[in-house]
C-alpha positions in Angstrom: 3.6 31.4 -6.2 3.8 29.5 -9.6 0.8 31.3 -10.6 2.7 34.8 -10.5 6.2 33.7 -10.8 7.7 31.1 -13.2 11.1 29.2 -12.6 12.7 27.1 -15.2 16.2 25.7 -14.6 18.4 24.6 -17.7 21.6 23.3 -16.5 23.3 26.1 -14.7 21.3 28.9 -15.8 17.7 29.8 -14.2 15.0 31.5 -16.1 12.4 33.5 -14.1 9.4 34.8 -15.6 7.0 37.4 -14.0 3.7 36.1 -14.8 0.5 38.5 -14.3 0.3 39.0 -18.3 -3.4 40.4 -17.8 -2.0 43.1 -15.6 1.1 43.5 -17.9 3.2 42.0 -14.9 2.3 44.8 -12.7 4.1 44.4 -9.3 1.6 43.6 -6.5 2.6 42.4 -3.2 2.7 38.9 -4.0 4.8 39.4 -7.1 7.4 41.6 -5.8 7.7 39.6 -2.5 7.9 36.3 -4.6 10.5 37.6 -6.7 13.0 38.6 -4.1 12.5 35.2 -2.3 13.1 33.2 -5.6 16.1 35.4 -6.8 17.5 35.0 -3.1 16.8 31.1 -3.2 18.6 30.8 -6.7 21.4 32.8 -5.5 22.3 30.5 -2.6 22.2 27.4 -5.1 25.8 26.8 -5.9 24.9 25.0 -9.4 23.0 28.2 -10.5 25.5 30.6 -12.3 23.3 33.2 -14.1 19.9 34.0 -13.8 17.6 35.2 -16.8 14.7 37.6 -15.7 12.0 38.5 -18.1 8.0 38.9 -18.2 5.2 37.1 -19.8 4.2 38.6 -22.9 3.2 41.2 -23.9 5.1 43.2 -21.4 8.1 43.1 -18.9 6.7 44.8 -16.1 4.4 47.7 -16.1 5.6 48.9 -12.5 3.5 48.8 -9.4 -0.1 47.5 -9.5 -1.9 50.9 -9.7 -5.0 49.5 -8.3 -3.5 48.0 -5.1 -1.8 51.3 -4.7 -4.8 53.3 -4.9 -6.5 51.1 -2.1 -3.6 51.9 0.1 -2.0 48.4 -0.4 1.7 48.0 0.8 3.2 46.9 -2.2 6.6 47.4 -0.9 6.4 45.2 2.0 9.0 42.7 0.8 11.6 45.7 -0.1 12.4 46.8 3.4 15.9 47.8 2.3 14.8 49.9 -0.5 15.8 47.7 -3.2 13.8 45.4 -5.6 16.4 42.6 -5.5 18.2 41.1 -2.7 21.2 43.5 -2.3 23.8 41.0 -1.5 23.4 38.7 -4.6 26.4 37.0 -6.2 24.9 35.6 -9.0 24.4 37.7 -12.3 21.1 38.6 -13.4 20.4 39.1 -17.3 17.3 41.5 -17.8 15.5 39.8 -21.1 13.2 43.0 -21.7 10.2 41.4 -23.9 8.4 44.4 -23.8 7.5 47.6 -22.0 9.1 48.0 -18.8 7.5 51.2 -17.0 8.5 53.1 -13.8 9.0 50.4 -11.2 9.4 48.0 -14.2 12.5 50.2 -15.3 13.8 49.8 -11.6 13.6 46.0 -12.0 15.4 46.1 -15.3 17.9 48.6 -14.2 18.7 46.2 -11.1 20.0 43.6 -13.4 23.5 43.5 -14.3 22.7 44.2 -17.8 19.9 43.9 -20.3 19.1 42.2 -23.7 16.0 43.6 -25.4 13.4 42.3 -27.7 12.6 44.7 -30.8 9.3 45.0 -29.0 10.8 46.3 -25.7 10.4 50.1 -24.5 11.2 51.8 -21.4 9.0 54.7 -19.6 9.5 56.3 -16.3 6.2 57.5 -15.1 6.9 57.9 -11.3 6.1 61.8 -11.5 3.1 61.5 -13.3 1.7 59.0 -11.3 2.3 61.0 -8.3 5.0 58.9 -6.7 8.9 59.2 -6.5 11.2 56.5 -7.1 12.7 54.5 -3.8 14.8 51.6 -5.9 17.6 53.6 -7.2 16.2 54.9 -10.5 17.2 58.6 -10.0 21.1 57.2 -9.7 21.0 54.0 -11.8 19.3 55.7 -14.9 21.5 58.7 -15.3 24.5 56.3 -14.9 23.2 54.3 -17.7 22.1 56.9 -20.3 23.3 60.2 -19.1 21.6 62.9 -16.7 20.0 64.9 -19.5 18.5 61.8 -21.2 17.5 60.5 -17.8 15.7 63.8 -16.7 13.9 64.0 -20.5 12.5 60.3 -19.7 11.3 61.3 -15.8 9.8 64.6 -16.7 7.9 63.7 -19.9 7.1 60.1 -18.9 7.4 59.3 -22.5 8.5 56.0 -23.8 11.9 55.2 -25.2 11.6 52.3 -27.7 14.4 49.5 -28.1 16.7 50.9 -30.8 16.8 54.2 -29.2 17.5 52.6 -26.0 20.2 50.7 -27.3 21.7 54.1 -29.0 21.4 55.7 -25.6 23.3 52.7 -24.0 20.3 51.5 -21.8 20.4 48.1 -23.3 23.5 45.8 -24.6 21.5 44.2 -27.5 18.5 44.2 -29.6 17.3 40.9 -30.9 14.4 39.5 -32.7 11.4 38.7 -30.0 11.2 35.2 -30.8 15.4 35.0 -30.1 15.3 36.8 -27.0 15.3 34.2 -24.4 17.6 31.9 -26.3 20.2 34.7 -26.7 19.8 35.8 -23.0 20.5 31.9 -21.7 23.1 31.7 -24.3 25.1 34.5 -22.3 24.3 33.0 -19.3 26.0 29.8 -20.1 28.9 31.8 -21.2 28.7 33.2 -17.8 28.7 29.7 -16.4 32.0 28.7 -17.8 33.8 31.6 -15.8 35.1 30.4 -12.2 32.3 31.2 -9.7 34.6 32.7 -7.0 35.8 35.1 -9.8 32.3 35.6 -11.0 31.2 36.5 -7.6 34.2 38.6 -6.9 33.9 40.6 -10.0 30.0 41.4 -9.3 31.1 42.7 -5.8 34.0 44.5 -7.3 31.6 46.6 -9.9 29.1 47.0 -7.2 31.9 48.4 -4.6 33.3 50.6 -7.1 30.2 51.6 -8.4 29.0 52.7 -4.9 31.7 54.7 -3.9 29.8 57.8 -5.7 26.4 56.4 -6.0 25.9 55.3 -2.3 25.0 59.3 -0.8 22.8 59.5 -4.1 20.8 56.6 -3.3 20.4 57.7 0.4 19.3 61.0 -1.0 16.7 59.5 -3.2 15.6 57.4 -0.1 15.0 60.4 2.1 13.3 62.1 -0.6 11.1 59.6 -1.3 10.3 59.3 2.5 9.6 63.0 3.0 7.3 62.8 -0.1 5.4 60.2 1.1 5.0 61.4 4.8 3.9 64.9 3.6 1.1 63.4 1.6 2.6 64.0 -1.9 1.0 60.7 -3.1 -2.6 61.1 -3.5 -4.6 58.0 -4.0 -7.8 59.6 -5.0 -6.1 61.5 -7.8 -4.5 58.5 -9.1 -7.6 56.9 -9.4 -9.2 59.8 -11.4 -6.4 59.9 -13.9 -5.3 56.3 -14.0 -7.2 55.5 -17.0 -5.7 58.5 -18.8 -2.4 57.4 -18.0 -2.8 54.0 -19.3 -4.4 55.4 -22.4 -1.6 57.7 -23.0 1.0 55.0 -22.4 -0.8 52.6 -24.7 -0.9 55.3 -27.6 2.8 55.4 -27.3 3.4 51.9 -27.5 1.5 51.7 -30.6 3.7 54.4 -32.3 
């Protein structure tokens, strides 16, 4: 597990690092399952009051591993409830977005309670371009964060939104120098640790409960559409294999703009 996911604990704050830099931290079955298990384990530890989630440079997370997806692998085997994180976590999670967050990587980022971004961060939703549909809440959480028209723009084009624009749109809370990213996220985690534990956990549950009043039905709709799309053969591994290099080349060109 340590090969694909690193965990360090500094006092009351845990740092979790997705560590597949050679594949831009793409989510294979091992990494995704390990991420959920690690977060659940940290959440059970009373002394851990905040979690910082980041990726090994140069990327935060490139989404699902396309090679494993092409081969028919069950990448989502560790997400039976349709969420990238354990759904009942009480420990706040800060997303420290150090580089590109793409498709499933955006969903991982959106599952964090809030995000601090490096100036190297960028975000792209390429679900439609790859030929899959979101199933971890992106169609609910992204428009809630930035507005439905901006969310549609991201999803319909697959274009990258870079750090300063993400800040302007309200997707991230702060943009900091790359070398200061983890320090700033850990600092905020230590601030959280000064809040009484029961009150912090109750506040997180309260935000989830009030947020879910109108979002719950939308999440159900997304899951049903996702299942229908998959069941009808909407995802074509052969088509993905044929276009994967072009998709990745397009993303690389945009990241360098």
